[in-house]
N, CA, C and O atoms as CSV, one atom per row, in Angstrom:
chain,resi,resn,atom,element,x,y,z
A,1,MET,N,N,0.818,-1.190,0.000
A,1,MET,CA,C,0.000,0.000,0.000
A,1,MET,C,C,0.865,1.259,0.000
A,1,MET,O,O,0.606,2.192,-0.760
A,2,ILE,N,N,1.884,1.285,0.844
A,2,ILE,CA,C,2.764,2.450,0.916
A,2,ILE,C,C,3.539,2.593,-0.388
A,2,ILE,O,O,3.758,3.705,-0.868
A,3,ARG,N,N,3.950,1.474,-0.955
A,3,ARG,CA,C,4.684,1.499,-2.214
A,3,ARG,C,C,3.805,2.084,-3.329
A,3,ARG,O,O,4.282,2.863,-4.154
A,4,LYS,N,N,2.535,1.710,-3.348
A,4,LYS,CA,C,1.602,2.211,-4.366
A,4,LYS,C,C,1.379,3.715,-4.178
A,4,LYS,O,O,1.337,4.460,-5.157
A,5,LEU,N,N,1.238,4.158,-2.944
A,5,LEU,CA,C,1.061,5.567,-2.640
A,5,LEU,C,C,2.292,6.371,-3.049
A,5,LEU,O,O,2.172,7.461,-3.609
A,6,ALA,N,N,3.469,5.830,-2.769
A,6,ALA,CA,C,4.712,6.515,-3.135
A,6,ALA,C,C,4.836,6.638,-4.647
A,6,ALA,O,O,5.246,7.687,-5.146
A,7,SER,N,N,4.492,5.591,-5.383
A,7,SER,CA,C,4.591,5.674,-6.846
A,7,SER,C,C,3.576,6.661,-7.412
A,7,SER,O,O,3.867,7.351,-8.389
A,8,MET,N,N,2.398,6.737,-6.816
A,8,MET,CA,C,1.403,7.719,-7.271
A,8,MET,C,C,1.896,9.138,-7.003
A,8,MET,O,O,1.675,10.035,-7.816
A,9,LEU,N,N,2.558,9.344,-5.878
A,9,LEU,CA,C,3.106,10.654,-5.538
A,9,LEU,C,C,4.199,11.058,-6.530
A,9,LEU,O,O,4.245,12.207,-6.969
A,10,VAL,N,N,5.064,10.132,-6.876
A,10,VAL,CA,C,6.133,10.408,-7.854
A,10,VAL,C,C,5.532,10.782,-9.201
A,10,VAL,O,O,5.993,11.725,-9.844
A,11,ILE,N,N,4.517,10.059,-9.630
A,11,ILE,CA,C,3.863,10.354,-10.909
A,11,ILE,C,C,3.205,11.730,-10.861
A,11,ILE,O,O,3.292,12.485,-11.830
A,12,ALA,N,N,2.559,12.065,-9.769
A,12,ALA,CA,C,1.914,13.374,-9.634
A,12,ALA,C,C,2.943,14.501,-9.703
A,12,ALA,O,O,2.708,15.505,-10.376
A,13,LEU,N,N,4.066,14.354,-9.027
A,13,LEU,CA,C,5.118,15.371,-9.073
A,13,LEU,C,C,5.702,15.504,-10.470
A,13,LEU,O,O,6.015,16.612,-10.906
A,14,PHE,N,N,5.849,14.411,-11.164
A,14,PHE,CA,C,6.351,14.408,-12.534
A,14,PHE,C,C,5.417,15.201,-13.444
A,14,PHE,O,O,5.875,16.030,-14.230
A,15,VAL,N,N,4.113,14.952,-13.343
A,15,VAL,CA,C,3.123,15.653,-14.163
A,15,VAL,C,C,3.106,17.143,-13.841
A,15,VAL,O,O,3.028,17.972,-14.748
A,16,ILE,N,N,3.180,17.488,-12.565
A,16,ILE,CA,C,3.177,18.898,-12.161
A,16,ILE,C,C,4.408,19.618,-12.693
A,16,ILE,O,O,4.306,20.773,-13.107
A,17,SER,N,N,5.564,18.971,-12.693
A,17,SER,CA,C,6.783,19.630,-13.184
A,17,SER,C,C,6.671,19.942,-14.670
A,17,SER,O,O,7.121,21.004,-15.102
A,18,PHE,N,N,6.086,19.052,-15.464
A,18,PHE,CA,C,5.903,19.327,-16.892
A,18,PHE,C,C,4.871,20.418,-17.115
A,18,PHE,O,O,5.023,21.219,-18.037
A,19,ALA,N,N,3.839,20.472,-16.310
A,19,ALA,CA,C,2.824,21.525,-16.443
A,19,ALA,C,C,3.446,22.887,-16.158
A,19,ALA,O,O,3.137,23.863,-16.841
A,20,GLY,N,N,4.315,22.962,-15.160
A,20,GLY,CA,C,4.990,24.226,-14.850
A,20,GLY,C,C,5.886,24.681,-15.973
A,20,GLY,O,O,5.944,25.876,-16.266
A,21,ALA,N,N,6.589,23.763,-16.612
A,21,ALA,CA,C,7.462,24.123,-17.737
A,21,ALA,C,C,6.640,24.627,-18.912
A,21,ALA,O,O,7.046,25.575,-19.584
A,22,ALA,N,N,5.504,24.016,-19.170
A,22,ALA,CA,C,4.645,24.450,-20.277
A,22,ALA,C,C,4.101,25.843,-20.024
A,22,ALA,O,O,4.036,26.650,-20.951
A,23,VAL,N,N,3.711,26.144,-18.804
A,23,VAL,CA,C,3.188,27.464,-18.469
A,23,VAL,C,C,4.271,28.521,-18.619
A,23,VAL,O,O,3.996,29.604,-19.135
A,24,SER,N,N,5.496,28.237,-18.182
A,24,SER,CA,C,6.570,29.225,-18.280
A,24,SER,C,C,6.935,29.510,-19.729
A,24,SER,O,O,7.293,30.644,-20.049
A,25,GLN,N,N,6.858,28.529,-20.613
A,25,GLN,CA,C,7.147,28.768,-22.021
A,25,GLN,C,C,6.042,29.577,-22.676
A,25,GLN,O,O,6.323,30.399,-23.548
A,26,GLU,N,N,4.794,29.368,-22.279
A,26,GLU,CA,C,3.695,30.148,-22.828
A,26,GLU,C,C,3.781,31.591,-22.392
A,26,GLU,O,O,3.294,32.474,-23.099
A,27,ALA,N,N,4.391,31.861,-21.241
A,27,ALA,CA,C,4.488,33.217,-20.722
A,27,ALA,C,C,5.440,34.080,-21.540
A,27,ALA,O,O,5.383,35.307,-21.450
A,28,GLN,N,N,6.313,33.468,-22.335
A,28,GLN,CA,C,7.244,34.209,-23.169
A,28,GLN,C,C,6.494,34.803,-24.357
A,28,GLN,O,O,6.191,34.102,-25.322
A,29,GLU,N,N,6.209,36.054,-24.283
A,29,GLU,CA,C,5.491,36.752,-25.346
A,29,GLU,C,C,6.492,37.249,-26.378
A,29,GLU,O,O,7.575,37.718,-26.026
A,30,THR,N,N,6.129,37.146,-27.660
A,30,THR,CA,C,6.979,37.660,-28.733
A,30,THR,C,C,6.507,39.056,-29.116
A,30,THR,O,O,5.319,39.284,-29.346
A,31,MET,N,N,7.456,39.987,-29.179
A,31,MET,CA,C,7.152,41.368,-29.530
A,31,MET,C,C,7.975,41.761,-30.749
A,31,MET,O,O,8.985,41.129,-31.060
A,32,THR,N,N,7.536,42.800,-31.430
A,32,THR,CA,C,8.236,43.290,-32.614
A,32,THR,C,C,8.673,44.726,-32.391
A,32,THR,O,O,7.940,45.536,-31.823
A,33,LEU,N,N,9.878,45.026,-32.848
A,33,LEU,CA,C,10.449,46.366,-32.735
A,33,LEU,C,C,11.015,46.751,-34.089
A,33,LEU,O,O,11.768,45.984,-34.689
A,34,LYS,N,N,10.659,47.937,-34.577
A,34,LYS,CA,C,11.248,48.476,-35.799
A,34,LYS,C,C,12.025,49.711,-35.415
A,34,LYS,O,O,11.526,50.583,-34.704
A,35,GLY,N,N,13.271,49.777,-35.899
A,35,GLY,CA,C,14.089,50.919,-35.550
A,35,GLY,C,C,15.451,50.874,-36.226
A,35,GLY,O,O,15.659,50.164,-37.210
A,36,THR,N,N,16.364,51.649,-35.671
A,36,THR,CA,C,17.709,51.791,-36.213
A,36,THR,C,C,18.723,51.286,-35.202
A,36,THR,O,O,18.642,51.599,-34.015
A,37,ILE,N,N,19.677,50.502,-35.686
A,37,ILE,CA,C,20.737,50.002,-34.803
A,37,ILE,C,C,21.635,51.175,-34.423
A,37,ILE,O,O,22.177,51.865,-35.286
A,38,ILE,N,N,21.779,51.384,-33.140
A,38,ILE,CA,C,22.645,52.439,-32.614
A,38,ILE,C,C,24.001,51.861,-32.232
A,38,ILE,O,O,25.040,52.478,-32.470
A,39,SER,N,N,23.982,50.672,-31.639
A,39,SER,CA,C,25.230,49.994,-31.274
A,39,SER,C,C,25.027,48.503,-31.460
A,39,SER,O,O,23.923,47.981,-31.305
A,40,ILE,N,N,26.131,47.823,-31.800
A,40,ILE,CA,C,26.046,46.379,-32.018
A,40,ILE,C,C,27.398,45.756,-31.711
A,40,ILE,O,O,28.439,46.300,-32.078
A,41,SER,N,N,27.376,44.611,-31.034
A,41,SER,CA,C,28.600,43.887,-30.732
A,41,SER,C,C,28.362,42.408,-31.001
A,41,SER,O,O,27.629,41.745,-30.268
A,42,ALA,N,N,28.979,41.903,-32.045
A,42,ALA,CA,C,28.862,40.472,-32.357
A,42,ALA,C,C,29.534,39.630,-31.278
A,42,ALA,O,O,29.162,38.476,-31.069
A,43,ASP,N,N,30.532,40.208,-30.586
A,43,ASP,CA,C,31.249,39.478,-29.532
A,43,ASP,C,C,30.370,39.223,-28.312
A,43,ASP,O,O,30.345,38.110,-27.786
A,44,THR,N,N,29.649,40.252,-27.858
A,44,THR,CA,C,28.805,40.112,-26.666
A,44,THR,C,C,27.366,39.756,-27.017
A,44,THR,O,O,26.612,39.301,-26.157
A,45,GLY,N,N,26.980,39.960,-28.274
A,45,GLY,CA,C,25.612,39.665,-28.690
A,45,GLY,C,C,24.611,40.738,-28.313
A,45,GLY,O,O,23.404,40.503,-28.358
A,46,LYS,N,N,25.095,41.907,-27.942
A,46,LYS,CA,C,24.218,43.012,-27.540
A,46,LYS,C,C,23.943,43.930,-28.727
A,46,LYS,O,O,24.842,44.270,-29.496
A,47,VAL,N,N,22.667,44.324,-28.856
A,47,VAL,CA,C,22.250,45.229,-29.927
A,47,VAL,C,C,21.463,46.367,-29.300
A,47,VAL,O,O,20.463,46.135,-28.621
A,48,GLY,N,N,21.913,47.597,-29.526
A,48,GLY,CA,C,21.186,48.786,-29.083
A,48,GLY,C,C,20.371,49.307,-30.255
A,48,GLY,O,O,20.912,49.560,-31.331
A,49,VAL,N,N,19.064,49.469,-30.046
A,49,VAL,CA,C,18.169,49.893,-31.116
A,49,VAL,C,C,17.359,51.097,-30.644
A,49,VAL,O,O,16.891,51.145,-29.507
A,50,GLN,N,N,17.204,52.067,-31.545
A,50,GLN,CA,C,16.350,53.218,-31.276
A,50,GLN,C,C,15.109,53.064,-32.139
A,50,GLN,O,O,15.206,52.966,-33.363
A,51,ASP,N,N,13.932,53.044,-31.498
A,51,ASP,CA,C,12.705,52.860,-32.267
A,51,ASP,C,C,12.284,54.164,-32.932
A,51,ASP,O,O,12.950,55.188,-32.775
A,52,GLU,N,N,11.190,54.128,-33.668
A,52,GLU,CA,C,10.740,55.275,-34.448
A,52,GLU,C,C,10.297,56.441,-33.571
A,52,GLU,O,O,10.200,57.569,-34.052
A,53,SER,N,N,10.026,56.185,-32.283
A,53,SER,CA,C,9.640,57.239,-31.349
A,53,SER,C,C,10.840,57.834,-30.620
A,53,SER,O,O,10.695,58.784,-29.851
A,54,GLY,N,N,12.031,57.274,-30.863
A,54,GLY,CA,C,13.242,57.767,-30.217
A,54,GLY,C,C,13.623,57.013,-28.957
A,54,GLY,O,O,14.620,57.353,-28.320
A,55,ASN,N,N,12.857,55.999,-28.578
A,55,ASN,CA,C,13.169,55.207,-27.384
A,55,ASN,C,C,14.288,54.223,-27.684
A,55,ASN,O,O,14.319,53.607,-28.750
A,56,MET,N,N,15.216,54.080,-26.725
A,56,MET,CA,C,16.337,53.149,-26.867
A,56,MET,C,C,16.041,51.848,-26.139
A,56,MET,O,O,15.407,51.837,-25.085
A,57,MET,N,N,16.518,50.743,-26.728
A,57,MET,CA,C,16.376,49.430,-26.103
A,57,MET,C,C,17.615,48.617,-26.432
A,57,MET,O,O,18.106,48.656,-27.561
A,58,THR,N,N,18.122,47.884,-25.456
A,58,THR,CA,C,19.240,46.984,-25.674
A,58,THR,C,C,18.728,45.555,-25.569
A,58,THR,O,O,18.106,45.182,-24.574
A,59,LEU,N,N,18.992,44.760,-26.597
A,59,LEU,CA,C,18.544,43.376,-26.661
A,59,LEU,C,C,19.744,42.452,-26.784
A,59,LEU,O,O,20.833,42.879,-27.167
A,60,SER,N,N,19.539,41.191,-26.459
A,60,SER,CA,C,20.593,40.181,-26.575
A,60,SER,C,C,20.269,39.239,-27.720
A,60,SER,O,O,19.123,38.823,-27.888
A,61,ALA,N,N,21.284,38.905,-28.506
A,61,ALA,CA,C,21.088,37.987,-29.631
A,61,ALA,C,C,20.868,36.577,-29.114
A,61,ALA,O,O,21.546,36.127,-28.191
A,62,GLY,N,N,19.898,35.877,-29.727
A,62,GLY,CA,C,19.677,34.479,-29.422
A,62,GLY,C,C,20.814,33.644,-29.984
A,62,GLY,O,O,21.641,34.153,-30.740
A,63,SER,N,N,20.865,32.376,-29.626
A,63,SER,CA,C,21.971,31.510,-30.027
A,63,SER,C,C,22.080,31.336,-31.540
A,63,SER,O,O,23.175,31.094,-32.049
A,64,ASP,N,N,20.984,31.451,-32.261
A,64,ASP,CA,C,21.030,31.280,-33.721
A,64,ASP,C,C,20.815,32.594,-34.465
A,64,ASP,O,O,20.394,32.589,-35.622
A,65,THR,N,N,21.103,33.722,-33.806
A,65,THR,CA,C,20.980,35.037,-34.432
A,65,THR,C,C,22.355,35.494,-34.905
A,65,THR,O,O,23.290,35.587,-34.110
A,66,ASP,N,N,22.478,35.781,-36.204
A,66,ASP,CA,C,23.752,36.213,-36.789
A,66,ASP,C,C,23.776,37.733,-36.878
A,66,ASP,O,O,22.962,38.333,-37.579
A,67,LEU,N,N,24.710,38.349,-36.167
A,67,LEU,CA,C,24.828,39.807,-36.158
A,67,LEU,C,C,25.930,40.317,-37.076
A,67,LEU,O,O,26.084,41.528,-37.238
A,68,LYS,N,N,26.696,39.418,-37.675
A,68,LYS,CA,C,27.882,39.821,-38.439
A,68,LYS,C,C,27.557,40.616,-39.699
A,68,LYS,O,O,28.406,41.367,-40.180
A,69,THR,N,N,26.357,40.472,-40.244
A,69,THR,CA,C,26.003,41.183,-41.471
A,69,THR,C,C,25.374,42.547,-41.189
A,69,THR,O,O,25.057,43.284,-42.122
A,70,LEU,N,N,25.193,42.885,-39.924
A,70,LEU,CA,C,24.550,44.143,-39.547
A,70,LEU,C,C,25.567,45.118,-38.977
A,70,LEU,O,O,26.625,44.726,-38.486
A,71,SER,N,N,25.216,46.408,-39.057
A,71,SER,CA,C,26.094,47.429,-38.491
A,71,SER,C,C,25.262,48.620,-38.019
A,71,SER,O,O,24.069,48.722,-38.307
A,72,GLY,N,N,25.915,49.505,-37.295
A,72,GLY,CA,C,25.243,50.700,-36.805
A,72,GLY,C,C,24.643,51.496,-37.956
A,72,GLY,O,O,25.263,51.635,-39.011
A,73,GLY,N,N,23.438,52.016,-37.754
A,73,GLY,CA,C,22.748,52.790,-38.769
A,73,GLY,C,C,21.778,51.973,-39.612
A,73,GLY,O,O,20.943,52.540,-40.317
A,74,ASP,N,N,21.878,50.640,-39.548
A,74,ASP,CA,C,20.949,49.787,-40.301
A,74,ASP,C,C,19.554,49.898,-39.704
A,74,ASP,O,O,19.387,49.899,-38.485
A,75,ARG,N,N,18.559,49.991,-40.571
A,75,ARG,CA,C,17.158,49.946,-40.138
A,75,ARG,C,C,16.737,48.485,-40.111
A,75,ARG,O,O,16.943,47.753,-41.079
A,76,VAL,N,N,16.141,48.061,-38.986
A,76,VAL,CA,C,15.827,46.655,-38.796
A,76,VAL,C,C,14.428,46.462,-38.218
A,76,VAL,O,O,13.833,47.369,-37.637
A,77,SER,N,N,13.937,45.257,-38.402
A,77,SER,CA,C,12.733,44.784,-37.726
A,77,SER,C,C,13.172,43.596,-36.883
A,77,SER,O,O,13.780,42.655,-37.392
A,78,ILE,N,N,12.863,43.644,-35.595
A,78,ILE,CA,C,13.332,42.629,-34.658
A,78,ILE,C,C,12.143,41.993,-33.950
A,78,ILE,O,O,11.264,42.690,-33.442
A,79,GLU,N,N,12.125,40.673,-33.922
A,79,GLU,CA,C,11.192,39.944,-33.081
A,79,GLU,C,C,11.996,39.467,-31.880
A,79,GLU,O,O,13.054,38.856,-32.030
A,80,TYR,N,N,11.477,39.755,-30.674
A,80,TYR,CA,C,12.200,39.386,-29.466
A,80,TYR,C,C,11.232,38.919,-28.393
A,80,TYR,O,O,10.049,39.259,-28.414
A,81,SER,N,N,11.746,38.139,-27.460
A,81,SER,CA,C,10.930,37.619,-26.368
A,81,SER,C,C,10.838,38.655,-25.256
A,81,SER,O,O,11.577,39.639,-25.238
A,82,SER,N,N,9.921,38.415,-24.334
A,82,SER,CA,C,9.702,39.367,-23.243
A,82,SER,C,C,10.914,39.498,-22.319
A,82,SER,O,O,10.996,40.453,-21.547
A,83,ASP,N,N,11.851,38.560,-22.387
A,83,ASP,CA,C,13.069,38.679,-21.587
A,83,ASP,C,C,14.213,39.345,-22.352
A,83,ASP,O,O,15.354,39.336,-21.891
A,84,GLY,N,N,13.909,39.930,-23.533
A,84,GLY,CA,C,14.898,40.718,-24.272
A,84,GLY,C,C,15.825,39.932,-25.164
A,84,GLY,O,O,16.882,40.441,-25.537
A,85,VAL,N,N,15.471,38.702,-25.524
A,85,VAL,CA,C,16.312,37.880,-26.391
A,85,VAL,C,C,15.765,37.929,-27.814
A,85,VAL,O,O,14.588,37.652,-28.048
A,86,ILE,N,N,16.630,38.286,-28.758
A,86,ILE,CA,C,16.246,38.403,-30.162
A,86,ILE,C,C,15.978,37.023,-30.726
A,86,ILE,O,O,16.807,36.121,-30.606
A,87,GLN,N,N,14.807,36.861,-31.348
A,87,GLN,CA,C,14.464,35.617,-32.012
A,87,GLN,C,C,14.752,35.712,-33.507
A,87,GLN,O,O,15.169,34.736,-34.130
A,88,SER,N,N,14.524,36.900,-34.081
A,88,SER,CA,C,14.889,37.122,-35.496
A,88,SER,C,C,15.129,38.608,-35.683
A,88,SER,O,O,14.533,39.450,-35.011
A,89,ILE,N,N,16.024,38.904,-36.624
A,89,ILE,CA,C,16.324,40.297,-36.946
A,89,ILE,C,C,16.461,40.391,-38.469
A,89,ILE,O,O,17.209,39.633,-39.086
A,90,THR,N,N,15.719,41.341,-39.062
A,90,THR,CA,C,15.685,41.493,-40.510
A,90,THR,C,C,16.011,42.932,-40.875
A,90,THR,O,O,15.427,43.868,-40.330
A,91,GLU,N,N,16.940,43.098,-41.793
A,91,GLU,CA,C,17.281,44.445,-42.247
A,91,GLU,C,C,16.179,44.965,-43.156
A,91,GLU,O,O,15.702,44.261,-44.046
A,92,GLN,N,N,15.780,46.229,-42.913
A,92,GLN,CA,C,14.739,46.879,-43.714
A,92,GLN,C,C,15.389,47.777,-44.757
A,92,GLN,O,O,16.493,48.281,-44.549
A,93,GLU,N,N,14.721,47.971,-45.853
A,93,GLU,CA,C,15.270,48.844,-46.912
A,93,GLU,C,C,14.775,50.247,-46.778
A,93,GLU,O,O,15.135,51.108,-47.580
């Protein structure tokens, strides 16, 4: 009986841990920013962008974001997560 109760408890904790991970991933909202690159460092992965209203924001490049083709003054459209990590960056004409 105790063994059965213990196994049910382990299964319940396992299910709860996966539910928590799913909720935390859903909480990551994707936002879009259009603006001009003010500063960029491929070494640190930091990108400073000024939006069309003049507001500055510093974002971090995601692991699969290539910054080597971009430079200061480029107009870009950036999709980023609510924690400031760039998911995609596209140069605008």
